[in-house]
N, C-alpha and C positions, 0 to 999 in steps of 0.2 A: 647587170642585165635585169630588167623587170619584164615579166611576161604574164599573160593571162593563162588561166587553167587550160584553155583550149590548146595553147602552145605546148603544154606539158603532158597532155593525154597520151600522145603517141611517140614522143621523143623523151628519152630517159635523161636523168641527171648526169649519168656517165657520158652520154653522147654530147650534151651541152658542155660538160667539163672538158672533154677531149678537144672540142672546137676552140675553146677559149683559153686553154692552159698553155702557157709559154708562148703566146703570140706577141709579135711586135706591137708596141703601143702606137698603132697606126690606124687612123679613122677609116681609111679605105679598106684595109684588111678586116677590121671589125665589122664594117657594113657588109662586106662580102660573106663573112661567116654567118651573120644573122639572116641574111637572105637565103643562104644555103639551108639553114635550119627551118626557115618558114617553108621553103620548097619541099623539104623532107616531110614536113607535116602534111602538106597538100598531097604528096605522093602516097602517103599512108592513109589517105582519105579521112583526115580529121574533119568532123562535121560541126564542131564548135567554132566560135570566133577565134582567130589566131592573131594575137597582138604581142609585140615585143618591142622594148625600148632598150637601147644600149647607150651608156654614158661614157664619155672619154674625159677623164680628169687629168689635167696637166699638173704635174708635181711642181713645176717651176713658176706657177702663177701665184 
């Protein structure tokens, strides 16, 4: 995951780790997790820009 500082102001490293630790290597689940964290930022009234990119790499490619 690559994110802007605005993404990390109000969401901790531990919260991000908990969302992405031991998840299935599934693009839909990963997308849902990142949306959940963006919404958490909004709920916590982050006033900086919120940007996040998540990459899925297939080991078999």
